[in-house]
VEXDREN-2710 file (C-alpha; in Angstrom, 1 decimal):
% VEXDREN-2710
k/r/px/py/pz
1/MET/0.0/0.0/0.0
2/LYS/3.0/2.2/0.1
3/ASN/3.0/2.3/-3.7
4/ALA/1.5/5.5/-5.0
5/LYS/-0.4/3.7/-7.7
6/TRP/-2.0/1.5/-5.0
7/ILE/-2.9/4.5/-2.8
8/GLY/-4.6/6.1/-5.8
9/PHE/-6.6/3.0/-6.4
10/LEU/-7.7/3.0/-2.8
11/LEU/-8.8/6.6/-3.0
12/LEU/-10.8/5.7/-6.1
13/LEU/-12.5/2.8/-4.2
14/SER/-13.3/5.0/-1.2
15/ALA/-14.9/7.6/-3.4
16/ALA/-18.6/8.0/-2.7
17/PHE/-21.1/8.5/-5.5
18/LEU/-20.1/10.4/-8.5
19/PRO/-22.0/13.6/-9.0
20/SER/-25.6/13.2/-10.0
21/CYS/-26.4/13.8/-13.7
22/ARG/-27.3/17.3/-14.6
23/GLN/-30.9/18.3/-15.1
24/ALA/-32.1/18.6/-18.7
25/ASP/-31.6/22.0/-20.3
26/ASN/-34.6/22.6/-22.6
27/SER/-33.4/26.1/-23.5
28/GLY/-31.3/25.1/-26.5
29/LYS/-29.4/22.3/-28.2
30/VAL/-28.6/19.2/-26.2
31/THR/-24.9/19.1/-25.3
32/GLU/-24.9/16.5/-22.6
33/ILE/-26.3/13.1/-21.7
34/CYS/-26.5/11.2/-18.5
35/ASN/-25.7/7.5/-18.0
36/VAL/-27.1/6.0/-14.7
37/SER/-25.0/2.9/-14.1
38/TYR/-24.1/0.4/-11.5
39/ASP/-21.2/0.3/-9.0
40/PRO/-18.3/-1.5/-10.7
41/THR/-18.5/0.3/-14.1
42/ARG/-17.0/3.6/-12.9
43/GLU/-13.7/3.0/-14.7
44/LEU/-15.3/1.6/-17.8
45/TYR/-17.7/4.4/-18.4
46/ALA/-15.2/7.1/-17.4
47/GLU/-12.9/5.9/-20.1
48/TYR/-15.7/5.2/-22.6
49/GLY/-17.2/8.7/-22.0
50/ARG/-14.0/10.3/-23.1
51/VAL/-13.7/8.0/-26.1
52/PHE/-17.3/8.7/-27.1
53/GLU/-17.0/12.5/-26.7
54/LYS/-14.1/12.4/-29.1
55/HIS/-16.0/10.2/-31.5
56/TRP/-19.0/12.5/-31.5
57/LEU/-16.8/15.6/-32.0
58/GLU/-15.2/13.9/-35.0
59/LYS/-18.5/12.8/-36.5
60/THR/-20.6/16.0/-36.0
61/GLY/-18.2/18.7/-35.0
62/GLU/-20.2/19.2/-31.7
63/VAL/-18.7/19.2/-28.2
64/ILE/-20.8/17.2/-25.8
65/THR/-20.4/16.0/-22.2
66/VAL/-21.3/12.5/-20.9
67/GLU/-22.0/12.3/-17.2
68/ASP/-22.2/9.1/-15.2
69/THR/-23.6/8.2/-11.8
70/HIS/-22.9/4.9/-10.0
71/ALA/-24.4/3.0/-7.1
72/GLY/-26.0/-0.4/-6.5
73/SER/-28.0/-1.4/-9.5
74/GLY/-31.3/-1.8/-7.7
75/ALA/-31.0/1.5/-6.0
76/GLN/-30.1/3.2/-9.3
77/SER/-33.1/1.6/-11.0
78/ARG/-35.5/2.9/-8.3
79/ALA/-34.0/6.4/-8.5
80/VAL/-34.6/6.6/-12.2
81/ARG/-38.0/5.0/-11.9
82/ASP/-39.2/7.3/-9.2
83/GLY/-37.7/10.5/-10.7
84/GLY/-34.8/11.0/-8.4
85/LYS/-32.3/10.7/-11.2
86/GLU/-32.9/11.8/-14.8
87/ALA/-31.2/9.4/-17.1
88/ASP/-30.9/9.5/-20.9
89/VAL/-29.5/6.0/-20.8
90/VAL/-29.2/3.3/-18.1
91/THR/-26.5/0.7/-18.1
92/LEU/-27.4/-1.5/-15.2
93/ALA/-26.3/-4.9/-13.8
94/LEU/-29.3/-7.0/-14.8
95/ALA/-32.3/-6.9/-17.0
96/PHE/-34.8/-6.9/-14.2
97/ASP/-33.6/-3.5/-13.0
98/ILE/-34.4/-2.0/-16.4
99/ASP/-37.7/-4.0/-16.7
100/ASP/-38.6/-2.3/-13.4
101/ILE/-38.2/1.1/-15.0
102/ALA/-40.3/0.0/-18.0
103/MET/-43.1/-1.3/-15.8
104/GLU/-46.5/0.4/-15.9
105/ARG/-47.7/1.5/-12.4
106/ASN/-51.1/2.8/-11.3
107/GLY/-52.1/3.3/-14.9
108/ARG/-49.0/5.3/-15.7
109/PRO/-46.7/3.9/-18.4
110/GLY/-43.1/3.1/-17.7
111/LEU/-40.2/5.3/-18.8
112/LEU/-39.3/3.0/-21.7
113/SER/-40.8/0.3/-23.9
114/PRO/-41.3/-3.1/-22.3
115/ASP/-39.5/-4.6/-25.4
116/TRP/-36.4/-2.5/-24.8
117/GLN/-34.0/-5.5/-25.1
118/LYS/-34.8/-5.6/-28.9
119/ASN/-33.2/-2.2/-29.5
120/PHE/-29.6/-3.2/-29.5
121/PRO/-27.7/-6.4/-30.4
122/ASN/-27.2/-9.4/-28.1
123/ASN/-30.4/-8.6/-26.1
124/SER/-29.0/-5.1/-25.5
125/CYS/-25.9/-6.6/-23.7
126/PRO/-22.7/-5.1/-25.2
127/TYR/-20.5/-7.3/-23.0
128/ILE/-20.6/-10.2/-20.5
129/SER/-18.9/-11.0/-17.2
130/THR/-19.0/-13.6/-14.5
131/ILE/-18.6/-14.1/-10.8
132/VAL/-15.2/-15.2/-9.3
133/ILE/-13.8/-15.6/-5.8
134/MET/-11.0/-13.3/-4.7
135/VAL/-8.8/-14.3/-1.7
136/ARG/-5.8/-12.9/0.1
137/LYS/-2.2/-13.6/-0.8
138/GLY/-1.3/-17.3/-0.2
139/ASN/-5.0/-18.2/0.1
140/PRO/-4.7/-18.8/3.9
141/LYS/-8.2/-20.5/4.1
142/ASN/-7.3/-22.7/1.1
143/ILE/-10.4/-21.7/-0.8
144/ARG/-10.5/-23.6/-4.1
145/GLY/-14.1/-23.3/-5.1
146/TRP/-17.7/-22.8/-4.1
147/ASP/-17.8/-25.6/-1.5
148/ASP/-15.2/-23.9/0.6
149/LEU/-17.4/-20.8/1.0
150/ALA/-19.9/-22.8/3.0
151/LYS/-17.3/-24.0/5.6
152/GLU/-17.8/-22.8/9.1
153/GLY/-15.7/-19.8/10.0
154/VAL/-15.0/-18.6/6.5
155/GLN/-15.9/-14.9/6.3
156/VAL/-17.4/-14.2/2.9
157/VAL/-17.8/-10.6/1.5
158/THR/-20.6/-9.8/-0.8
159/PRO/-23.0/-6.9/-1.3
160/ASN/-26.6/-7.4/-0.3
161/PRO/-28.8/-9.0/-2.9
162/LYS/-31.7/-6.8/-1.8
163/THR/-29.9/-3.7/-3.0
164/SER/-27.2/-4.8/-5.4
165/GLY/-27.7/-6.3/-8.8
166/GLY/-24.2/-7.8/-8.6
167/ALA/-25.0/-9.5/-5.4
168/ARG/-28.0/-11.2/-7.1
169/TRP/-25.6/-12.6/-9.7
170/ASN/-23.5/-13.8/-6.7
171/TYR/-26.4/-15.6/-5.1
172/LEU/-27.5/-17.2/-8.3
173/ALA/-24.0/-18.3/-9.1
174/VAL/-23.8/-20.1/-5.8
175/TRP/-27.3/-21.7/-6.3
176/GLY/-26.4/-22.8/-9.8
177/TYR/-23.2/-24.5/-8.7
178/ALA/-25.2/-26.4/-6.1
179/LEU/-27.7/-27.5/-8.7
180/ASP/-25.0/-28.6/-11.0
181/LYS/-23.4/-30.7/-8.3
182/GLU/-26.7/-32.4/-7.2
183/LEU/-27.6/-33.2/-10.8
184/ALA/-24.1/-34.5/-11.8
185/ASP/-25.4/-38.0/-12.7
186/LEU/-27.8/-36.4/-15.1
187/GLY/-25.2/-34.4/-16.8
188/GLY/-25.2/-31.4/-14.5
189/ILE/-27.2/-28.2/-14.5
190/ASP/-28.5/-28.6/-18.1
191/ALA/-30.8/-31.3/-16.7
192/VAL/-33.1/-28.5/-15.4
193/LYS/-34.2/-27.9/-18.9
194/ASP/-35.7/-31.4/-19.4
195/PRO/-39.3/-31.7/-18.0
196/ALA/-38.6/-35.4/-17.5
197/ASN/-36.2/-34.5/-14.7
198/ALA/-38.7/-32.4/-12.7
199/GLU/-38.8/-34.6/-9.6
200/ARG/-35.0/-34.7/-9.4
201/VAL/-34.7/-31.0/-10.0
202/GLU/-37.1/-30.3/-7.2
203/THR/-35.0/-32.4/-4.8
204/ALA/-31.8/-30.7/-6.1
205/GLU/-33.4/-27.3/-5.5
206/LYS/-33.8/-28.1/-1.8
207/SER/-30.2/-29.0/-1.6
208/ALA/-29.3/-25.8/-3.4
209/TYR/-31.3/-23.8/-0.9
210/GLU/-29.4/-25.3/2.1
211/PHE/-26.0/-24.9/0.4
212/THR/-26.7/-21.2/-0.5
213/LYS/-28.0/-20.6/3.0
214/LYS/-24.7/-21.8/4.5
215/VAL/-22.7/-19.5/2.2
216/PHE/-24.9/-16.5/3.0
217/ALA/-24.8/-17.3/6.7
218/ASN/-21.0/-16.6/6.3
219/CYS/-21.8/-13.4/4.4
220/VAL/-24.3/-12.2/7.0
221/ALA/-21.7/-12.9/9.8
222/GLN/-19.3/-10.7/7.8
223/GLY/-21.8/-8.0/7.0
224/MET/-23.2/-7.1/3.5
225/PRO/-22.6/-3.7/2.1
226/THR/-25.3/-2.1/-0.2
227/GLY/-23.3/-2.0/-3.4
228/ALA/-20.5/-3.9/-5.2
229/ARG/-17.9/-1.2/-5.0
230/ASP/-18.5/-0.8/-1.3
231/ALA/-18.0/-4.6/-0.9
232/THR/-14.7/-4.3/-2.9
233/ASP/-13.7/-1.4/-0.5
234/ASP/-14.5/-3.7/2.5
235/PHE/-12.3/-6.5/1.2
236/VAL/-9.5/-4.5/-0.4
237/LYS/-9.1/-1.4/1.7
238/ARG/-10.4/-2.4/5.1
239/GLY/-9.1/-6.0/5.1
240/HIS/-12.4/-7.6/5.9
241/GLY/-13.2/-11.2/5.1
242/ASP/-11.4/-14.2/3.8
243/ALA/-13.1/-14.4/0.4
244/PHE/-14.9/-11.9/-1.8
245/LEU/-17.6/-12.8/-4.3
246/ALA/-16.6/-10.4/-7.1
247/TRP/-17.4/-9.4/-10.6
248/GLU/-14.5/-10.7/-12.7
249/ASN/-13.5/-7.1/-13.7
250/GLU/-13.4/-6.0/-10.1
251/ALA/-11.2/-9.0/-9.2
252/ILE/-8.8/-8.4/-12.1
253/LEU/-8.5/-4.7/-11.3
254/SER/-7.9/-5.3/-7.6
255/GLN/-5.3/-7.9/-8.4
256/GLN/-3.4/-5.7/-10.8
257/MET/-3.3/-2.8/-8.4
258/GLY/-2.7/-4.8/-5.3
259/ASN/1.0/-5.6/-5.6
260/GLY/0.4/-9.3/-5.1
261/GLU/-1.8/-9.0/-2.1
262/PHE/-4.8/-10.8/-3.8
263/GLU/-5.4/-13.9/-5.8
264/ILE/-8.3/-14.9/-8.0
265/VAL/-10.0/-18.3/-7.7
266/VAL/-11.9/-19.0/-10.9
267/PRO/-14.6/-21.6/-10.3
268/GLU/-15.0/-24.4/-12.9
269/ILE/-18.7/-23.3/-13.3
270/SER/-20.2/-19.9/-12.8
271/ILE/-23.0/-17.7/-14.1
272/LYS/-22.9/-15.8/-17.3
273/CYS/-23.5/-12.2/-16.3
274/GLU/-25.2/-10.2/-19.0
275/PRO/-25.5/-6.5/-17.9
276/PRO/-27.8/-4.7/-20.3
277/VAL/-28.2/-1.1/-21.6
278/ALA/-31.2/0.9/-22.6
279/ILE/-32.4/4.3/-23.7
280/VAL/-34.9/5.9/-21.3
281/ASP/-37.5/7.0/-23.9
282/ALA/-39.5/9.4/-21.8
283/VAL/-36.3/11.4/-21.0
284/VAL/-34.7/11.5/-24.4
285/ASP/-38.0/12.4/-26.1
286/ARG/-38.6/15.3/-23.7
287/ARG/-35.0/16.5/-23.8
288/GLY/-34.4/15.9/-27.5
289/SER/-31.3/13.8/-26.8
290/ARG/-32.3/10.5/-28.5
291/GLU/-29.8/10.9/-31.3
292/ILE/-26.8/11.3/-28.9
293/ALA/-28.2/8.6/-26.6
294/THR/-28.6/6.1/-29.4
295/GLU/-25.1/6.7/-30.8
296/TYR/-23.7/6.5/-27.2
297/LEU/-25.0/3.0/-26.7
298/SER/-24.5/1.9/-30.3
299/TYR/-20.8/2.8/-30.3
300/LEU/-20.3/0.4/-27.4
301/TYR/-20.7/-2.4/-30.0
302/GLN/-18.2/-1.0/-32.4
303/PRO/-14.6/-2.2/-32.2
304/GLU/-13.3/0.9/-30.4
305/GLY/-16.1/0.6/-27.8
306/GLN/-15.4/-3.1/-27.5
307/GLU/-11.7/-2.4/-26.9
308/VAL/-12.6/-0.1/-24.0
309/ILE/-14.7/-2.8/-22.6
310/ALA/-11.8/-5.3/-22.8
311/ARG/-9.3/-2.9/-21.3
312/ASN/-11.7/-2.6/-18.3
313/HIS/-11.7/-6.4/-17.9
314/TYR/-15.3/-7.1/-19.1
315/ARG/-15.6/-9.8/-21.8
316/PRO/-16.4/-8.2/-25.2
317/ILE/-19.0/-9.8/-27.4
318/ASP/-17.1/-9.0/-30.6
319/PRO/-15.3/-12.2/-31.4
320/ASP/-12.3/-10.5/-32.9
321/VAL/-11.8/-8.2/-29.9
322/MET/-12.4/-11.1/-27.5
323/GLU/-9.7/-13.2/-29.3
324/LYS/-7.2/-10.4/-29.0
325/ASN/-7.8/-10.2/-25.3
326/ARG/-8.4/-13.8/-24.5
327/SER/-5.4/-14.2/-22.2
328/GLN/-7.0/-12.2/-19.4
329/PHE/-10.2/-14.2/-19.4
330/PRO/-9.9/-17.9/-18.1
331/ASP/-12.3/-20.5/-19.5
332/VAL/-15.4/-21.0/-17.4
333/ARG/-18.3/-23.3/-17.9
334/PHE/-21.2/-20.8/-18.0
335/PHE/-24.9/-21.2/-17.2
336/THR/-27.5/-18.5/-17.7
337/VAL/-30.4/-17.0/-15.8
338/ASP/-32.8/-17.8/-18.6
339/ASP/-31.8/-21.5/-18.9
340/VAL/-31.7/-22.2/-15.1
341/PHE/-34.0/-19.7/-13.5
342/GLY/-36.5/-18.9/-16.2
343/GLY/-35.4/-15.4/-16.7
344/TRP/-35.0/-12.4/-14.4
345/ILE/-38.6/-11.8/-13.7
346/ALA/-39.1/-15.3/-12.5
347/ALA/-35.8/-15.3/-10.6
348/GLN/-36.7/-12.0/-8.9
349/ARG/-40.1/-13.3/-7.9
350/LYS/-38.9/-16.6/-6.5
351/HIS/-35.6/-15.5/-4.8
352/PHE/-35.4/-11.8/-4.1
353/ASN/-38.9/-10.4/-3.7
354/SER/-40.3/-9.8/-0.1
355/ASP/-40.9/-13.3/1.4
356/GLY/-38.8/-14.9/-1.4
357/LEU/-36.3/-17.6/-0.8
358/PHE/-33.5/-15.1/0.2
359/ASP/-35.7/-13.5/2.8
360/GLN/-36.5/-17.0/4.1
361/MET/-32.8/-17.7/4.4
362/LEU/-32.2/-14.5/6.3
363/THR/-34.9/-15.4/8.8
364/GLU/-33.5/-18.8/9.3
365/ILE/-29.9/-17.5/9.6
366/SER/-30.9/-14.9/12.1
367/GLY/-32.8/-17.5/14.1
368/LYS/-29.6/-19.5/14.5
369/GLN/-27.4/-16.6/15.6
END
């Protein structure tokens, strides 16, 4: 931590929220847009904003400003939905958080079309990521995979799935691993897609519940921050915990800046994280910013945007850019939310809504403490 580069990284991690996006200026030509994003994308969209501003200037001759704001994905979604933050575009951790902004409430339409995922390629996901396990130098608790996170006395750092989209990916990654293990004799987690396996899958779900509860009991004992960057701050800066359930990009960045203080454990199987992007129709139509907002998200899919994505340790979807950067991304056997959990709406309802399975776990965990 004596290294100036490392100190700078800690200052970045300890920064609170970036300034809120500016209010719309309806008095003249639009010269700025606001991107409301989730916690770990601060570095990504800071760099991409500069690249895009240069691209727009070269294309149109116009000087524009891109502003970003970052927090837990669920909290960001609610702030946009309820009018606390005015966003031209949202780039959130999971589709459900954008679906929530699109949802009609009390006869009032949502802020964007319910079929928003059709507006950009790859279901409006310009990159993918996954969940890995970060440990301290030398791996003192000998954590080799998901099973070790359930052991008694292992302190596990994760943000809270009730407030953080990243944490919901963490939870489902753990659950999916347990399903894969229980269904190994049927070929693993893919067995959930065959209706003929319904009875076995139901039994496996019960085992997955108990395993995930053990892991999250260790998370509750450690304490769960509200957002992914706060959780990184807990593990990296404050030295809390033995293991950190991390976005792959956060783990790579922390390892690179940590002077050998951290190691990454890449599970054999993990969840394919697909963070989506969307234009907030109600805002851009009122502000007259649709053209800039559309170009801003579209350019993420172009080679230069994909290179920015790779430099910030997210997995680009452009095969050529991915191939150039493959060395930083280990092979992982992925499963998806759609294939295993029936999509985000179903996963949210079953696991994360009030009185869902996660709330049941918390009640049982607190009853044992």
